[in-house]
C-alpha positions as CSV (number, residue, x, y, z in Angstrom):
1,X,193.3,-65.8,5.0
2,X,192.0,-64.0,8.1
3,X,192.9,-65.7,11.5
4,X,189.8,-66.0,13.7
5,X,191.6,-65.0,16.9
6,X,192.8,-61.8,15.3
7,X,189.2,-60.6,15.3
8,X,188.2,-58.8,18.5
9,X,184.5,-59.2,18.1
10,X,184.9,-63.0,17.5
11,X,187.0,-63.3,20.7
12,X,184.2,-61.5,22.6
13,X,181.4,-63.6,21.1
14,X,183.4,-66.8,21.7
15,X,184.0,-65.8,25.4
16,X,180.4,-64.8,25.9
17,X,179.3,-68.2,24.5
18,X,181.7,-70.0,26.8
19,X,180.5,-68.1,29.9
20,X,176.8,-68.3,29.2
21,X,177.0,-72.0,28.3
22,X,178.7,-72.7,31.6
23,X,175.5,-71.4,33.2
24,X,173.4,-73.4,30.8
25,X,175.4,-76.6,31.6
26,X,174.9,-76.0,35.3
27,X,171.1,-75.5,34.9
28,X,170.9,-78.5,32.5
29,X,171.6,-80.7,35.5
30,X,170.1,-78.4,38.2
31,X,166.6,-78.0,36.7
32,X,165.8,-81.7,36.2
33,X,167.5,-82.7,39.5
34,X,165.4,-80.0,41.3
35,X,162.3,-81.5,39.7
36,X,163.2,-85.0,41.0
37,X,163.6,-83.5,44.5
38,X,160.0,-82.3,44.2
39,X,158.4,-85.4,42.6
40,X,159.2,-88.9,41.2
41,X,156.3,-88.7,38.7
42,X,157.8,-88.9,35.2
43,X,154.9,-86.9,33.7
44,X,155.5,-84.0,36.1
45,X,159.2,-84.1,35.4
46,X,158.4,-84.1,31.7
47,X,156.3,-80.9,32.2
48,X,159.4,-79.0,33.3
49,X,161.2,-80.1,30.1
50,X,158.1,-79.3,28.0
51,X,157.9,-75.8,29.5
52,X,161.6,-75.2,28.8
53,X,161.3,-76.1,25.1
54,X,157.8,-74.8,24.3
55,X,159.1,-71.3,23.5
56,X,160.9,-72.6,20.5
57,X,157.5,-73.6,19.0
58,X,155.7,-70.4,20.1
59,X,158.3,-67.7,19.6
60,X,160.8,-68.8,16.9
61,X,159.1,-67.0,14.1
62,X,158.6,-63.6,16.0
63,X,162.2,-63.9,17.2
64,X,163.4,-64.0,13.6
65,X,161.5,-60.9,12.7
66,X,162.9,-59.1,15.8
67,X,166.4,-60.3,14.9
68,X,166.2,-58.8,11.4
69,X,164.6,-55.6,12.6
70,X,166.7,-54.8,15.7
71,X,170.3,-54.5,16.8
72,X,171.3,-58.1,17.2
73,X,174.0,-57.3,19.8
74,X,171.5,-55.4,21.9
75,X,169.0,-58.3,21.7
76,X,171.6,-60.7,23.1
77,X,172.5,-58.4,26.0
78,X,168.9,-57.8,26.9
79,X,168.1,-61.5,26.7
80,X,171.0,-62.5,29.0
81,X,170.0,-59.9,31.6
82,X,166.4,-61.2,31.6
83,X,167.7,-64.7,32.1
84,X,169.8,-63.4,35.0
85,X,166.7,-62.0,36.7
86,X,164.6,-65.1,36.1
87,X,167.3,-67.4,37.4
88,X,167.2,-65.4,40.6
89,X,163.5,-66.1,40.7
90,X,164.2,-69.9,40.8
91,X,166.4,-69.3,43.9
92,X,163.5,-67.4,45.5
93,X,161.2,-70.4,44.9
94,X,163.7,-72.8,46.4
95,X,164.3,-70.7,49.5
96,X,160.5,-70.2,50.0
97,X,159.8,-73.9,50.0
98,X,162.2,-75.9,52.2
99,X,161.6,-79.6,51.9
100,X,159.0,-79.3,49.1
101,X,155.9,-80.8,50.9
102,X,154.5,-83.7,48.9
103,X,151.0,-82.3,49.2
104,X,152.1,-79.2,47.2
105,X,154.4,-80.9,44.6
106,X,152.1,-79.9,41.7
107,X,152.3,-76.2,42.8
108,X,156.0,-76.2,43.0
109,X,156.4,-78.0,39.6
110,X,154.0,-75.4,38.1
111,X,156.2,-72.5,39.5
112,X,159.4,-74.1,38.3
113,X,157.8,-74.8,34.9
114,X,156.7,-71.2,34.5
115,X,160.2,-69.9,35.2
116,X,161.6,-72.5,32.8
117,X,159.2,-71.3,30.2
118,X,160.3,-67.7,30.6
119,X,163.9,-68.6,30.6
120,X,163.4,-70.6,27.4
121,X,161.6,-67.6,25.8
122,X,164.7,-65.4,26.5
123,X,166.9,-68.2,25.2
124,X,165.0,-68.3,21.8
125,X,165.8,-64.6,21.3
126,X,169.3,-64.8,22.4
127,X,170.3,-67.9,20.5
128,X,168.7,-66.8,17.3
129,X,170.5,-63.5,17.5
130,X,173.8,-65.1,18.3
131,X,173.7,-67.6,15.4
132,X,172.6,-64.8,13.0
133,X,175.3,-62.4,14.1
134,X,178.2,-64.8,13.4
135,X,178.5,-64.1,9.6
136,X,178.9,-60.4,10.5
137,X,181.8,-61.3,12.8
138,X,183.9,-63.7,10.7
139,X,184.5,-64.0,6.9
140,X,182.5,-66.6,5.0
141,X,185.4,-69.0,4.4
142,X,185.9,-69.3,8.1
143,X,182.3,-70.2,9.1
144,X,182.9,-73.9,9.5
145,X,185.9,-73.3,11.7
146,X,184.2,-70.6,13.7
147,X,181.1,-72.8,14.3
148,X,183.3,-75.7,15.2
149,X,185.2,-73.7,17.8
150,X,182.1,-72.1,19.3
151,X,180.3,-75.5,19.5
152,X,183.4,-77.0,21.1
153,X,183.6,-74.4,23.8
154,X,179.9,-74.6,24.3
155,X,180.3,-78.4,24.9
156,X,183.3,-77.9,27.2
157,X,181.5,-75.4,29.4
158,X,177.9,-76.6,28.9
159,X,178.4,-80.3,29.3
160,X,182.0,-81.0,30.4
161,X,182.4,-78.4,33.2
162,X,178.8,-77.3,33.9
163,X,177.1,-80.6,34.9
164,X,179.7,-82.0,37.3
165,X,180.1,-78.5,38.8
166,X,176.3,-78.4,39.3
167,X,176.4,-81.8,41.0
168,X,179.0,-80.6,43.5
169,X,177.1,-77.4,44.1
170,X,173.8,-79.2,44.6
171,X,175.5,-81.4,47.2
172,X,176.4,-78.3,49.0
173,X,173.2,-76.2,48.6
174,X,170.3,-76.6,46.2
175,X,170.2,-72.9,45.3
176,X,173.9,-72.7,44.7
177,X,174.0,-73.8,41.0
178,X,171.2,-71.2,40.1
179,X,173.2,-68.4,41.8
180,X,176.2,-69.3,39.6
181,X,173.9,-69.4,36.6
182,X,172.7,-65.8,37.3
183,X,176.3,-64.6,37.5
184,X,177.3,-66.2,34.2
185,X,174.4,-64.5,32.3
186,X,175.5,-61.1,33.7
187,X,179.1,-61.7,32.6
188,X,178.0,-62.9,29.1
189,X,175.9,-59.8,28.7
190,X,178.8,-57.6,29.5
191,X,181.1,-59.3,27.0
192,X,178.5,-59.0,24.2
193,X,178.0,-55.3,25.1
194,X,181.7,-54.7,24.4
195,X,181.4,-55.9,20.8
196,X,181.7,-53.3,18.1
197,X,179.7,-54.7,15.2
198,X,179.2,-52.3,12.3
199,X,175.5,-51.2,12.0
200,X,173.5,-53.1,9.4
201,X,171.5,-51.3,6.7
202,X,168.0,-52.4,7.8
203,X,164.9,-52.0,5.5
204,X,162.1,-49.8,6.7
205,X,159.9,-51.5,9.2
206,X,156.8,-53.1,7.7
207,X,154.0,-55.3,8.9
208,X,155.2,-58.2,11.1
209,X,153.2,-60.6,8.9
210,X,154.7,-59.2,5.7
211,X,158.2,-59.7,7.0
212,X,157.4,-63.2,8.3
213,X,156.0,-64.2,4.9
214,X,159.2,-63.2,3.2
215,X,161.1,-65.7,5.3
216,X,158.4,-68.3,4.7
217,X,158.6,-67.7,0.9
218,X,162.4,-68.1,0.9
219,X,162.2,-71.3,2.9
220,X,159.5,-72.8,0.6
221,X,161.7,-72.0,-2.4
222,X,164.7,-73.9,-1.0
223,X,163.5,-77.4,-0.5
224,X,166.7,-78.8,0.9
225,X,166.7,-76.3,3.8
226,X,163.1,-77.1,4.5
227,X,163.9,-80.9,4.5
228,X,166.7,-80.4,6.9
229,X,164.5,-78.4,9.2
230,X,161.8,-81.1,9.3
231,X,164.4,-83.9,9.8
232,X,166.0,-81.9,12.6
233,X,162.6,-81.5,14.3
234,X,161.9,-85.2,14.3
235,X,165.5,-85.9,15.5
236,X,165.1,-83.4,18.3
237,X,161.7,-84.8,19.4
238,X,163.3,-88.3,19.6
239,X,166.3,-86.8,21.5
240,X,164.1,-85.0,24.1
241,X,162.0,-88.2,24.5
242,X,165.1,-89.9,25.8
243,X,166.8,-86.9,27.5
244,X,163.7,-86.3,29.6
245,X,163.9,-89.8,31.2
246,X,167.7,-89.9,31.4
247,X,167.7,-88.3,34.9
248,X,165.5,-91.1,36.2
249,X,167.4,-93.7,34.2
250,X,170.6,-92.4,35.8
251,X,169.2,-92.4,39.3
252,X,167.3,-95.7,39.3
253,X,169.1,-98.0,36.8
254,X,172.7,-96.7,37.1
255,X,172.4,-95.8,40.8
256,X,174.1,-92.4,40.4
257,X,173.8,-89.4,42.6
258,X,174.0,-85.7,41.5
259,X,177.8,-85.7,41.2
260,X,177.9,-89.0,39.4
261,X,175.2,-88.0,37.0
262,X,177.1,-84.8,36.3
263,X,180.2,-86.8,35.5
264,X,178.2,-89.0,33.2
265,X,177.0,-86.0,31.2
266,X,180.7,-85.0,30.7
267,X,181.0,-88.0,28.4
268,X,178.6,-86.3,26.0
269,X,180.6,-83.1,26.4
270,X,183.8,-84.9,25.4
271,X,182.1,-86.1,22.3
272,X,181.0,-82.6,21.5
273,X,184.5,-81.2,22.0
274,X,186.1,-83.8,19.8
275,X,183.3,-83.4,17.3
276,X,183.7,-79.6,17.2
277,X,187.4,-80.1,16.4
278,X,187.2,-83.0,13.9
279,X,183.8,-82.7,12.3
280,X,184.7,-79.8,9.9
281,X,187.5,-82.0,8.4
282,X,185.3,-85.1,8.4
283,X,182.5,-83.1,6.6
284,X,185.0,-81.8,4.0
285,X,186.4,-85.4,3.4
286,X,183.0,-87.2,3.2
287,X,181.0,-84.5,1.6
288,X,177.9,-82.9,3.1
289,X,175.3,-85.6,2.3
290,X,177.4,-88.5,3.3
291,X,178.4,-86.8,6.5
292,X,174.7,-86.3,7.4
293,X,174.0,-90.0,6.7
294,X,176.8,-91.1,9.0
295,X,175.5,-88.8,11.7
296,X,172.1,-90.3,11.6
297,X,173.5,-93.9,11.8
298,X,175.5,-93.0,14.9
299,X,172.5,-91.4,16.6
300,X,170.5,-94.5,16.1
301,X,173.2,-96.8,17.3
302,X,173.8,-94.8,20.5
303,X,170.1,-95.1,21.4
304,X,170.3,-98.9,21.0
305,X,173.3,-99.0,23.2
306,X,171.6,-97.1,26.1
307,X,168.5,-99.3,25.7
308,X,170.5,-102.5,26.4
309,X,173.2,-101.0,28.6
310,X,174.1,-102.7,31.9
311,X,177.1,-100.6,32.6
312,X,177.6,-96.9,33.2
313,X,180.6,-97.1,30.9
314,X,178.5,-98.2,27.9
315,X,176.1,-95.4,28.6
316,X,179.0,-92.9,28.8
317,X,180.4,-94.2,25.5
318,X,177.0,-93.9,23.9
319,X,176.6,-90.3,25.1
320,X,180.0,-89.5,23.7
321,X,179.1,-90.9,20.3
322,X,175.7,-89.2,20.3
323,X,177.1,-85.8,20.8
324,X,179.8,-86.4,18.3
325,X,177.1,-87.2,15.7
326,X,175.1,-84.2,16.7
327,X,178.1,-81.9,16.1
328,X,178.7,-83.5,12.7
329,X,175.1,-82.8,11.7
330,X,175.3,-79.2,13.0
331,X,178.6,-78.3,11.4
332,X,177.3,-79.3,8.0
333,X,173.7,-77.9,8.2
334,X,174.4,-74.6,10.1
335,X,177.3,-73.6,7.9
336,X,175.3,-74.5,4.8
337,X,172.4,-72.2,6.0
338,X,174.7,-69.3,7.0
339,X,176.4,-69.4,3.6
340,X,173.1,-69.7,1.6
341,X,170.6,-67.4,3.3
342,X,170.9,-63.6,2.5
343,X,171.8,-61.5,5.5
344,X,168.6,-59.4,5.4
345,X,166.6,-62.7,5.7
346,X,169.0,-64.6,7.9
347,X,167.2,-64.0,11.2
348,X,163.7,-64.8,9.8
349,X,164.8,-67.9,8.0
350,X,166.9,-69.2,10.9
351,X,163.9,-68.7,13.2
352,X,161.6,-70.6,10.8
353,X,164.2,-73.4,10.6
354,X,164.3,-73.5,14.4
355,X,160.5,-73.4,14.5
356,X,160.5,-76.8,12.7
357,X,163.8,-78.0,14.1
358,X,163.3,-77.1,17.8
359,X,159.5,-76.6,18.0
360,X,158.9,-80.4,18.2
361,X,161.1,-80.8,21.2
362,X,158.5,-80.0,23.9
363,X,156.3,-82.8,22.5
364,X,159.2,-85.2,22.6
365,X,159.6,-84.4,26.2
366,X,155.9,-85.1,27.0
367,X,156.0,-88.3,25.0
368,X,159.0,-89.5,27.0
369,X,157.1,-89.1,30.3
370,X,154.0,-90.5,28.8
371,X,155.7,-93.6,27.4
372,X,157.3,-94.4,30.8
373,X,154.0,-93.8,32.7
374,X,152.0,-96.0,30.2
375,X,154.5,-98.8,30.1
376,X,155.4,-99.1,33.7
377,X,152.3,-101.1,34.9
378,X,152.9,-103.7,32.2
379,X,156.7,-103.8,31.9
380,X,158.0,-102.7,35.3
381,X,159.9,-99.5,36.1
382,X,163.3,-100.4,34.6
383,X,162.0,-101.7,31.3
384,X,159.7,-98.6,31.0
385,X,162.6,-96.3,31.6
386,X,164.6,-98.1,28.8
387,X,161.7,-98.1,26.3
388,X,162.1,-94.5,25.0
389,X,165.6,-95.4,23.8
390,X,164.3,-98.3,21.7
391,X,161.6,-96.2,20.2
392,X,164.1,-93.4,19.5
393,X,166.4,-95.8,17.7
394,X,163.6,-97.0,15.5
395,X,162.6,-93.4,14.7
396,X,166.2,-92.5,13.8
397,X,166.3,-95.5,11.4
398,X,163.2,-94.1,9.6
399,X,164.7,-90.7,9.3
400,X,167.9,-92.2,7.9
401,X,165.9,-94.1,5.3
402,X,164.1,-90.9,4.3
403,X,167.4,-89.0,4.0
404,X,169.0,-91.8,2.0
405,X,166.2,-91.6,-0.6
406,X,165.1,-87.9,-0.6
407,X,167.8,-85.6,0.7
408,X,170.1,-84.0,-1.9
409,X,172.6,-81.5,-0.4
């Protein structure tokens, strides 16, 4: 059986994922923290999260067609270089607006949201190409192991190292984390450029709509994949509803600063690392369907825990379990898709899957800000910041009931 680390292209892809996710982890804290430096309005903060995720709704399907039409390695390189340039634009906005005057907070949020939208658009193309290229880099029997390793390093760099590093950098200088982010995108682009993937035999280019319809027809003919996509969309909407308010929950309820919030996020990273290592074995032992049901239960329980938490340690434990459950879900569903979908359709079907699975996230972000704004006059600030977690737990319970009765994988 082929050893993953004997494959040069896999080593390069793994390293590029590690470096680019370090930058993503830095920006995951830096962007919302920057928003809170500009405003305390939960709806305005939600607008930044909405802009970041909106491209998954708008561009997932076109990205799939491009991924199947074009050189996937080149797409990844170009997307990372674009992200490098855009991140430099964030630095320009920060340096041009010292102190962020309150009278212009809407203007600054609009500028940051626009850059976040463009960064998210490049991320859609890059991530779809990266996930689609993996079956060309490793043999099919190693997909679970490869996915687990890549997700583990993404969690280590993106959530374990990145956020606390961002907290330290913000304490030094607000533009510093974004400067590091730009460097990581450049390095990741260089690593991917060094890959030597054999050229694929691509069909003659046809109408964009014809190619998109082929992916839609395949997805409609495979009900289980469509069910998983819709379930993931609802789960991600609930997750973004809570993630959007987590930065305010951390500041106002837990009393954490930038460094403390970064350390809190490392608890989730630890769950992702452990999940990436253990979840392939757990999935094999439990079976695919049972593993997914366990993941849904854990996700609901973690939201209940954060809803009632009085201690930062309980929140940290919940974030650990939440990411572990997310990795269990991903190891099962992504490997299932990669093995099932034909290579010439993989980009288009993956993009459709993400259209459903990720396209609902921007609305979850807006709902999170709206819930807090609506509930605060009646319940008070703290109860309003906790409310999205209760609603998220109820939603996860309904998804679990649906999966228990209707999902057959």
